[in-house]
C-alpha positions as CSV (number, residue, x, y, z in Angstrom):
1,M,139.7,12.9,-112.2
2,P,139.5,16.4,-111.1
3,P,142.3,18.2,-109.5
4,T,143.1,18.1,-106.2
5,L,145.8,19.5,-103.5
6,A,148.3,17.5,-104.2
7,S,148.1,17.8,-107.7
8,L,148.3,21.9,-107.1
9,V,151.3,20.7,-104.1
10,H,152.7,18.8,-107.4
11,H,152.8,21.5,-110.0
12,S,156.6,22.0,-110.1
13,A,155.5,25.9,-111.3
14,L,153.4,26.9,-108.4
15,K,155.7,25.9,-105.5
16,L,153.6,25.0,-103.0
17,S,154.1,23.5,-99.4
18,V,151.9,21.9,-97.4
19,L,152.2,23.2,-93.4
20,A,148.7,21.4,-92.2
21,G,146.3,19.0,-93.5
22,Q,149.1,16.8,-94.9
23,D,146.1,13.2,-94.5
24,R,143.5,15.0,-96.5
25,L,145.6,16.0,-99.9
26,D,143.2,13.8,-102.2
27,T,140.5,16.6,-101.7
28,P,138.7,17.0,-105.0
29,V,139.4,20.7,-106.1
30,R,136.0,22.6,-107.4
31,W,137.5,26.1,-107.7
32,A,140.2,28.4,-106.6
33,H,139.8,31.5,-104.6
34,V,140.9,34.6,-103.3
35,S,138.8,36.4,-101.1
36,E,140.3,39.1,-97.8
37,L,136.7,38.7,-95.6
38,A,137.0,38.0,-92.3
39,D,134.4,35.7,-93.2
40,P,134.0,34.6,-97.1
41,V,131.8,31.9,-95.9
42,P,128.7,33.6,-97.4
43,W,130.0,33.0,-100.6
44,M,131.4,29.2,-100.9
45,D,130.2,26.4,-102.5
46,G,132.5,24.0,-100.6
47,G,135.5,22.8,-102.4
48,E,137.3,25.6,-102.6
49,L,140.8,26.4,-102.3
50,L,140.5,29.9,-100.7
51,L,143.2,32.2,-101.6
52,I,144.3,34.5,-98.9
53,T,146.9,37.4,-97.4
54,A,145.4,38.5,-94.2
55,M,144.9,41.7,-95.0
56,K,141.8,42.0,-93.1
57,I,142.0,39.1,-90.1
58,D,144.7,38.8,-87.3
59,A,146.2,35.6,-88.6
60,E,148.3,35.7,-85.0
61,D,145.7,35.6,-82.9
62,P,144.9,31.8,-81.5
63,E,141.5,33.0,-80.9
64,A,140.1,34.3,-83.9
65,M,142.1,31.9,-86.1
66,R,140.3,28.8,-84.7
67,G,136.8,30.6,-85.3
68,Y,138.1,31.8,-88.9
69,V,139.0,28.2,-89.4
70,R,136.5,26.4,-88.2
71,R,133.9,28.5,-89.8
72,L,135.6,27.6,-93.5
73,V,135.9,23.9,-92.5
74,R,132.0,24.0,-91.8
75,A,131.4,25.5,-95.2
76,G,132.9,22.5,-96.9
77,V,136.6,24.7,-97.6
78,A,138.8,22.1,-99.6
79,G,141.9,24.0,-98.6
80,L,143.1,27.4,-97.5
81,G,146.5,29.2,-99.4
82,F,148.3,31.4,-98.0
83,A,150.5,33.7,-99.3
84,V,153.9,34.8,-97.4
85,G,155.5,38.1,-98.3
86,V,152.5,40.2,-98.3
87,N,150.6,41.2,-94.9
88,Y,153.0,37.9,-93.0
89,E,156.9,37.4,-94.1
90,H,155.9,33.7,-92.4
91,V,152.5,32.0,-92.0
92,P,151.2,32.6,-88.0
93,Q,152.0,29.6,-85.8
94,A,148.5,30.9,-85.0
95,L,146.9,30.4,-87.9
96,I,149.1,26.9,-88.6
97,R,148.1,25.6,-85.2
98,A,144.0,26.0,-86.2
99,A,144.3,24.4,-89.3
100,E,146.2,21.4,-87.5
101,E,143.5,21.2,-85.2
102,E,140.4,21.0,-87.5
103,G,142.0,18.7,-90.0
104,L,142.2,21.9,-92.8
105,P,145.1,21.5,-95.6
106,L,146.8,24.6,-95.4
107,L,149.3,25.7,-98.1
108,E,152.0,28.0,-98.1
109,V,151.8,30.3,-100.5
110,P,155.3,32.2,-102.4
111,R,155.5,35.6,-102.5
112,R,156.5,34.8,-106.5
113,T,153.3,32.9,-107.3
114,P,150.4,35.0,-108.3
115,F,147.3,33.8,-106.9
116,L,146.3,33.8,-110.7
117,A,148.7,31.4,-111.4
118,I,147.1,28.9,-109.2
119,T,143.7,30.3,-110.5
120,K,144.3,29.1,-113.9
121,A,146.4,25.9,-113.3
122,V,142.7,24.8,-111.2
123,S,141.0,26.2,-114.3
124,A,143.3,24.2,-116.9
125,A,143.2,21.0,-114.9
126,L,139.3,20.9,-114.6
127,A,138.8,22.0,-118.4
128,A,141.2,18.7,-118.8
129,D,139.4,16.6,-116.3
130,Q,136.5,17.6,-118.6
131,Y,137.5,17.5,-121.9
132,R,138.6,13.5,-120.9
133,A,135.0,12.7,-119.6
134,V,133.2,13.8,-122.5
135,T,135.9,11.9,-124.8
136,A,135.6,8.9,-122.4
137,G,132.1,9.8,-122.6
138,F,131.3,9.4,-126.8
139,E,134.3,6.5,-126.8
140,A,131.9,4.6,-124.2
141,Q,128.4,5.8,-126.8
142,R,130.0,4.2,-129.5
143,E,131.2,1.1,-127.5
144,L,127.4,0.8,-126.2
145,T,126.2,1.4,-129.8
146,R,128.3,-1.9,-131.3
147,A,127.6,-3.6,-128.1
148,A,122.9,-2.5,-128.7
149,L,123.6,-3.7,-132.7
150,A,125.6,-7.1,-131.8
151,P,123.0,-10.5,-131.8
152,E,123.1,-10.2,-127.9
153,G,121.2,-6.8,-128.2
154,P,120.3,-5.5,-124.5
155,A,122.4,-8.2,-122.6
156,A,125.7,-6.7,-124.4
157,L,125.0,-3.3,-124.3
158,L,124.6,-4.4,-120.5
159,A,127.9,-5.9,-120.1
160,R,129.8,-3.0,-122.0
161,L,127.9,-0.2,-119.9
162,A,128.9,-2.1,-116.6
163,A,132.1,-2.4,-117.2
164,H,132.8,1.1,-118.2
165,L,130.6,2.1,-115.2
166,G,133.2,-1.0,-112.5
167,G,129.4,-1.9,-110.9
168,W,126.3,-3.5,-112.3
169,A,123.3,-2.7,-115.2
170,A,120.2,-4.4,-115.5
171,L,117.1,-4.1,-117.3
172,Y,113.5,-5.1,-116.0
173,D,110.6,-5.3,-118.6
174,A,107.0,-2.9,-119.1
175,S,105.7,-5.7,-116.1
176,G,108.8,-5.2,-114.0
177,A,110.7,-8.1,-114.2
178,V,114.6,-8.4,-114.5
179,V,115.1,-9.6,-117.9
180,A,118.7,-8.6,-118.2
181,A,121.4,-8.4,-116.3
182,A,125.6,-8.2,-115.9
183,P,127.7,-9.1,-114.6
184,D,125.4,-12.6,-113.9
185,W,125.2,-12.0,-110.0
186,A,123.6,-8.7,-110.2
187,A,120.0,-10.3,-111.7
188,R,119.8,-11.3,-107.9
189,R,120.7,-8.0,-106.6
190,A,118.1,-6.0,-109.0
191,A,114.9,-8.1,-108.0
192,R,115.2,-6.9,-104.9
193,L,114.5,-3.8,-106.4
194,G,111.0,-5.1,-107.6
195,A,109.1,-2.4,-105.2
196,E,111.2,0.8,-106.3
197,V,111.0,-0.2,-109.8
198,A,106.9,-0.6,-109.8
199,R,106.9,2.8,-107.8
200,L,109.3,4.3,-110.8
201,R,106.7,2.7,-112.9
202,E,103.5,4.6,-111.5
203,R,104.8,7.8,-112.2
204,P,105.0,9.6,-115.4
205,A,107.7,9.0,-118.0
206,P,110.6,10.0,-117.9
207,A,111.0,9.6,-114.6
208,S,114.2,8.5,-112.6
209,A,115.1,7.1,-108.4
210,V,118.2,7.3,-106.6
211,V,117.8,4.0,-104.0
212,G,120.0,3.4,-101.1
213,A,122.2,0.2,-99.6
214,D,120.1,-2.8,-98.5
215,A,119.1,-2.7,-94.7
216,E,120.3,-6.2,-94.9
217,G,123.8,-4.5,-95.3
218,E,124.0,-6.9,-98.3
219,G,125.2,-4.7,-101.8
220,G,126.2,-1.7,-100.3
221,D,125.7,0.2,-103.3
222,R,124.1,3.4,-104.2
223,V,121.4,2.7,-107.7
224,E,120.2,5.0,-109.8
225,L,117.0,4.1,-111.7
226,Q,115.7,5.8,-115.1
227,T,112.9,4.8,-116.9
228,L,112.8,4.2,-120.6
229,G,110.6,4.9,-123.2
230,S,108.8,8.2,-125.5
231,G,105.6,7.5,-124.1
232,R,103.6,8.7,-120.4
233,R,104.0,4.6,-119.7
234,A,107.3,3.8,-119.3
235,R,108.2,0.7,-121.3
236,G,110.7,-0.8,-119.1
237,V,113.6,0.5,-116.7
238,L,117.4,0.6,-116.6
239,A,119.2,0.2,-113.1
240,V,122.8,0.9,-112.1
241,G,124.8,0.1,-109.2
242,T,127.7,1.7,-108.4
243,D,129.8,1.9,-105.0
244,A,129.7,6.3,-106.1
245,P,127.9,8.4,-107.5
246,L,128.4,8.9,-111.2
247,G,130.7,10.9,-112.6
248,T,130.7,13.1,-115.7
249,A,131.8,10.6,-118.3
250,E,130.3,7.4,-116.8
251,R,126.8,9.6,-116.4
252,Y,127.4,10.4,-120.3
253,A,127.4,6.6,-120.5
254,M,124.1,6.1,-118.8
255,H,122.4,8.7,-120.6
256,S,123.3,6.9,-123.7
257,A,122.4,3.6,-122.8
258,V,119.3,5.0,-121.9
259,A,118.8,6.2,-125.3
260,L,119.8,3.0,-126.6
261,L,117.9,0.9,-124.6
262,T,114.5,2.9,-125.6
263,L,115.2,2.9,-129.1
264,T,115.4,-1.4,-128.7
265,T,112.7,-1.7,-126.1
266,E,109.8,0.4,-128.0
267,R,109.1,-0.1,-131.7
268,S,108.7,2.5,-134.0
269,R,104.7,4.3,-133.4
270,T,104.6,3.1,-137.2
271,L,104.9,-0.6,-136.8
272,L,102.6,-0.5,-133.6
273,D,100.1,1.4,-135.6
274,A,99.8,-1.7,-138.6
275,E,99.8,-3.6,-135.8
276,Q,97.2,-2.1,-134.2
277,R,95.2,-1.7,-137.5
278,L,96.1,-6.0,-138.4
279,A,94.7,-7.0,-135.0
280,A,91.4,-4.6,-135.5
281,A,90.8,-5.9,-138.7
282,V,91.3,-9.8,-137.8
283,L,88.7,-9.3,-135.2
284,R,86.3,-7.7,-137.1
285,M,86.5,-10.8,-139.3
286,L,85.7,-13.3,-136.7
287,L,83.2,-11.2,-135.2
288,A,82.0,-10.8,-138.5
289,G,82.0,-15.2,-139.0
290,E,84.5,-14.9,-141.6
291,P,87.4,-17.0,-139.9
292,D,88.4,-18.1,-143.2
293,H,89.2,-14.3,-144.4
294,A,90.6,-13.6,-140.4
295,R,93.6,-16.3,-141.0
296,A,94.1,-14.9,-144.4
297,V,94.6,-11.5,-142.8
298,A,96.5,-12.4,-139.9
299,G,99.5,-14.4,-141.7
300,E,102.4,-15.8,-139.5
301,L,101.9,-12.4,-137.0
302,Y,98.6,-14.1,-135.5
303,G,98.0,-16.9,-137.6
304,G,99.5,-19.4,-134.8
305,L,96.6,-18.0,-132.8
306,L,93.8,-19.5,-134.5
307,D,94.8,-23.0,-134.7
308,G,93.8,-23.8,-131.4
309,P,91.2,-23.2,-128.8
310,F,91.2,-19.3,-128.0
311,R,89.7,-16.8,-125.4
312,I,88.0,-13.5,-125.7
313,L,88.6,-11.4,-123.4
314,V,86.8,-7.5,-122.9
315,A,87.7,-5.4,-120.4
316,E,87.2,-1.5,-119.0
317,A,88.4,0.8,-116.7
318,A,86.0,1.9,-114.7
319,E,83.7,4.2,-113.8
320,G,84.9,7.7,-112.6
321,Q,88.9,6.2,-112.4
322,G,91.0,9.0,-113.2
323,D,93.6,7.7,-115.9
324,A,91.4,4.4,-117.8
325,D,95.0,4.4,-120.1
326,A,96.8,3.8,-117.1
327,V,94.8,0.7,-115.8
328,L,94.1,-0.5,-119.2
329,G,97.4,-0.4,-120.2
330,A,98.9,-2.0,-116.5
331,L,96.8,-5.1,-118.2
332,A,98.1,-4.6,-121.3
333,D,101.2,-4.7,-120.4
334,A,101.2,-7.8,-118.5
335,V,99.3,-9.9,-120.9
336,E,101.7,-8.9,-123.9
337,T,105.0,-9.7,-121.4
338,A,103.4,-13.1,-120.7
339,A,102.8,-13.9,-124.0
340,S,105.8,-12.5,-125.5
341,R,107.7,-14.6,-122.5
342,A,105.6,-17.8,-123.4
343,A,106.7,-17.2,-127.0
344,E,102.7,-17.2,-127.7
345,P,100.8,-14.8,-130.4
346,V,97.8,-12.6,-128.7
347,L,96.2,-10.4,-130.4
348,A,94.7,-7.2,-128.2
349,V,92.3,-4.2,-129.0
350,A,92.2,-1.2,-127.9
351,E,88.5,-0.1,-128.4
352,G,87.7,3.4,-126.7
353,D,87.6,3.4,-123.1
354,R,88.0,-0.9,-123.6
355,I,90.5,-3.5,-124.8
356,V,89.7,-7.0,-126.3
357,V,92.3,-9.1,-126.1
358,L,92.3,-13.0,-128.0
359,A,95.0,-15.2,-126.2
360,P,95.1,-19.3,-126.4
361,D,93.5,-21.1,-124.1
362,G,95.3,-22.2,-121.2
363,G,98.5,-20.2,-122.1
364,A,100.6,-17.6,-120.6
365,A,97.9,-14.8,-121.6
366,V,94.7,-16.3,-119.4
367,A,97.4,-16.8,-116.8
368,A,98.1,-13.3,-116.9
369,C,94.6,-12.0,-116.7
370,A,94.1,-13.9,-113.6
371,A,96.9,-13.2,-112.2
372,Y,96.5,-9.6,-112.5
373,A,92.4,-9.9,-111.4
374,H,94.4,-11.9,-108.1
375,A,96.4,-8.9,-107.4
376,A,94.0,-6.0,-107.8
377,E,91.4,-8.1,-105.8
378,A,94.6,-8.4,-102.9
379,R,95.7,-4.7,-103.1
380,R,91.7,-4.1,-102.5
381,G,92.4,-6.1,-99.5
382,T,88.7,-8.4,-100.5
383,A,89.2,-11.8,-101.3
384,P,88.5,-12.7,-105.2
385,E,85.2,-14.5,-104.6
386,Q,83.7,-11.5,-102.7
387,P,81.7,-8.8,-104.8
388,V,83.1,-5.1,-103.9
389,P,82.7,-1.7,-105.0
390,A,84.6,0.4,-107.5
391,P,87.2,-1.3,-108.8
392,Q,89.7,0.2,-111.2
393,A,89.0,-2.4,-113.9
394,A,86.2,-5.0,-114.9
395,L,87.4,-8.0,-116.6
396,G,85.1,-10.4,-118.5
397,L,86.3,-13.8,-120.0
398,S,84.8,-16.0,-122.3
399,A,84.4,-19.8,-122.1
400,P,87.6,-21.4,-125.1
401,A,86.2,-21.3,-128.6
402,G,87.3,-22.1,-132.2
403,P,87.3,-19.3,-134.8
404,T,84.2,-20.4,-136.0
405,A,82.4,-19.8,-132.9
406,A,84.5,-16.3,-132.1
407,G,81.2,-14.4,-132.2
408,A,79.5,-16.7,-129.5
409,A,82.9,-15.6,-127.2
410,F,83.1,-12.4,-127.6
411,H,79.5,-12.2,-126.4
412,Q,80.1,-14.7,-123.5
413,A,82.9,-12.3,-122.6
414,E,80.4,-9.6,-122.4
415,Q,78.1,-10.9,-120.0
416,A,81.3,-11.6,-117.6
417,L,82.2,-8.1,-118.4
418,S,78.6,-7.2,-116.9
419,V,78.3,-9.1,-114.0
420,A,81.8,-8.4,-113.1
421,R,80.6,-4.6,-113.6
422,R,77.1,-5.3,-110.9
423,R,79.1,-7.8,-108.4
424,G,82.0,-5.3,-108.0
425,R,84.3,-8.0,-109.0
426,V,87.7,-7.4,-111.1
427,L,87.2,-10.6,-113.7
428,V,84.5,-13.2,-114.0
429,E,84.6,-16.3,-116.6
430,H,81.9,-17.0,-118.5
431,E,82.1,-20.7,-117.0
432,E,81.0,-19.4,-113.5
433,L,77.9,-18.0,-115.3
434,A,77.5,-21.9,-116.5
435,A,77.8,-23.2,-113.5
436,G,76.1,-21.0,-110.9
437,S,72.7,-19.9,-110.6
438,V,70.7,-17.2,-112.3
439,L,69.2,-15.8,-108.5
440,P,72.5,-13.4,-108.5
441,L,72.0,-11.7,-112.0
442,L,68.9,-10.5,-110.0
443,A,70.6,-7.9,-108.0
444,D,70.7,-5.1,-110.8
445,D,68.5,-2.1,-110.5
446,A,66.7,-2.5,-113.4
447,V,65.2,-5.8,-112.2
448,R,64.3,-4.8,-109.3
449,A,62.5,-1.6,-110.2
450,F,60.8,-4.3,-113.0
451,A,59.7,-6.1,-110.0
452,D,58.6,-3.6,-108.2
453,G,56.4,-2.7,-111.0
454,M,55.0,-5.8,-111.3
455,L,54.0,-6.9,-107.7
456,R,53.2,-3.2,-106.1
457,A,49.1,-3.7,-106.4
458,L,50.1,-7.2,-104.6
459,Y,51.7,-5.5,-102.0
460,Q,49.5,-2.6,-101.8
461,H,46.3,-5.0,-101.9
462,D,48.0,-7.2,-99.0
463,A,48.8,-3.6,-96.8
464,T,45.4,-3.1,-96.3
465,G,44.9,-6.6,-94.9
466,R,42.3,-7.7,-97.1
467,G,44.3,-10.9,-98.1
468,D,47.5,-12.9,-98.4
469,L,47.7,-12.9,-102.1
470,V,52.1,-12.6,-102.4
471,A,52.7,-15.5,-100.3
472,S,50.2,-17.4,-101.9
473,L,51.2,-16.7,-105.3
474,R,54.7,-17.4,-103.9
475,A,53.5,-20.6,-102.6
476,W,51.1,-21.6,-105.8
477,L,54.4,-20.9,-108.2
478,A,56.1,-22.9,-106.0
479,R,54.6,-26.3,-105.6
480,H,54.0,-25.6,-110.1
481,G,50.2,-25.1,-109.7
482,Q,49.7,-27.9,-107.5
483,W,46.1,-26.6,-105.5
484,D,46.4,-29.0,-102.6
485,A,50.1,-29.0,-102.3
486,A,49.8,-25.2,-102.0
487,A,46.6,-24.9,-99.9
488,A,48.3,-27.3,-97.7
489,D,51.5,-25.2,-97.4
490,L,48.9,-22.2,-96.9
491,G,47.3,-23.7,-94.3
492,V,44.1,-22.7,-96.1
493,H,41.4,-24.8,-98.5
494,R,42.2,-25.1,-102.0
495,H,39.0,-23.4,-102.9
496,T,40.4,-20.4,-100.8
497,L,44.1,-20.2,-102.8
498,R,41.9,-20.7,-106.3
499,Y,40.0,-17.3,-105.3
500,R,42.7,-15.6,-104.4
501,M,44.8,-16.3,-107.4
502,R,42.2,-15.4,-109.5
503,R,42.2,-12.4,-107.8
504,V,45.6,-12.5,-108.6
505,E,45.2,-12.3,-111.9
506,E,42.4,-9.4,-111.7
507,I,44.4,-7.4,-110.0
508,L,47.3,-7.5,-112.3
509,G,45.8,-7.8,-115.7
510,R,47.5,-10.9,-116.6
511,S,46.6,-14.7,-116.8
512,L,48.3,-17.6,-114.8
513,D,47.9,-19.7,-117.2
514,D,50.5,-18.0,-119.6
515,P,53.5,-19.5,-118.6
516,D,55.8,-16.9,-119.7
517,V,53.4,-15.2,-116.9
518,R,54.0,-17.9,-114.4
519,M,58.0,-16.9,-115.0
520,E,58.3,-13.4,-114.9
521,L,56.2,-13.5,-111.9
522,W,58.5,-16.1,-110.2
523,L,61.2,-14.0,-111.1
524,A,60.2,-11.0,-109.3
525,L,59.3,-12.8,-105.9
526,K,62.6,-13.8,-106.0
527,A,64.3,-10.0,-107.4
528,T,62.0,-8.7,-103.9
529,A,62.7,-11.3,-101.4
530,E,64.3,-9.5,-99.0
531,R,61.0,-6.9,-99.2
532,P,59.1,-6.1,-96.2
533,Q,55.6,-7.3,-96.5
C-alpha cells in the first residue's frame, strides 16, 4: 500500500511529531511538496504532504491561518509539515487551532530533519509500493495463466481473479448471458447487470464501463466491465466487483485476465476462416443436389446436422442500414450461442450482405431466430403479426427438409425473405405462406403496375360513361363465366353481359376463353380492388 502520514510519523529517522489531526494519520500520501506561497492551492493535485517554514505567511494570525488551512483542506492536501527552528521556534498556536478546527493533520518537523529527507522517504515508499504492485501483478498473471490452462478453463481463471481482487468476477458470452461466475453467489449479482452489459456490447470494442451500487441497496460494490475480443464486435464481457477502486496490482491482474479470456473465447482467425470455407462448401454441395458429397465433406463438424430434418434461414440487413455487419453479427451470435449451449450443430455462412443458416428443426438455433425476431419487433413497439416499415433486418425461414431437399428449402427461405421485406416484417416462415392466402402478395409495387397497365383501357372506357366493363368483368369472373348468375348479380340481361364481355376482348385484344388470360385479369382486379372506379 502507498505511504501514509502514520508511516512517516513512525519513520525513526524523521522524528516527526503530530500536533493536530491524529485521527486522520491513515491518509495516503501521494507526494511531499515544499511551497512557501501564501496560496499554494493552484499548484496542488491533492494527496500531498505540504512542507513549509512560514516564510511568507503570518502563522500567528488566527484569521489568516483559518483561511490558509481551509484552502488546503478544500484542495485535498493530505497533511501539513511545519519546520521549527527556522522562522518560528515553535509551531504557532494559531496554526495548531486552525488545523484542529478543520481536521487537517499537522506535523512538526524538527530543525535537524531537512525537507529533502521527508521527500526521499515518501519517494522511496512510493517506489517500494509500485514494486510490490508490479511483483504482485506478475504473480497474479502467472496464477491466472495456470488457471486458464486448467481443465475448468474460464471458471478456474475467474475463481483466481476473484480471490486476488478480494471481490467477485463474472464472464458474459457474446449474447450477454452469464456463463461463469466466482464465487457462486456472484452469478445472481452479475445477472442484474444485463442492461449495462448490453449497452457496452453495442459500443465498438474495446470498451469499458464502471457501474456503481444497486439502487435497491444490494451488492453495494463497484463493478468494472471490460469487453473481450480483438475485433470490432465483442466476443464477451468480463465483470469484476470490489468494494473500492482497483489498485495497481489489482488492475494488472484484471488486464491479464482480459488478455487470457480473449485468447480462450475468441478462436484463431485461421480456424474461423477454415470453418467458414468448410461450411460454405457443404452448403454449396447441398444446394447443388449432392448430399452424399456434402456429408463426406461435413465430417464430424457438420455431419450430425444432416442426420435429421433441418431448416434453412436466409437473413439480410435492411436497405439503408448503416452497420449491416453489426445487425447480422448480432443474429449470428444469438444463433451460434444458442446452438453451443444446446450442443447442437449449426452451419452459418456469410454471403455478402446476407447470411445463410442451416440448423436442426425444432432446435435451440431455430428458437433463437424466433426470439431474435420477437425482440426486434418489441423494440419497434409492434406485434410480430403487424406489417411495419423499415426493420433492421429481414429473415426468411424454410419448412423442415432433409439433405436431398436442401435446394427447395433454400428457395422457400428466399421466398419467405422476399415476403418479409415487402410486408415490413422481421421474420416470415414459409409455412405461413403455404397456409395463408396469395392475395397479400399482390401488394407488391410491380404487381400493381402490371395490373394498372392491363386494366387501364377498361377504366378509361368506363370513365367516359359508355358502360361498366370493369364491374361486369369482375362479376363474370367471380361467377366462373356463368352468364345467368353473373347477369343477375349485375341486374342486367345476359345478352347485355355477353355484349360487354365482347367489348372487353376487343379493347384488351385478348380472348376470355384463355384460362391464363382469365387468371391474369382476376389477379389484376384483386390488385386494384382499392382503386376508385
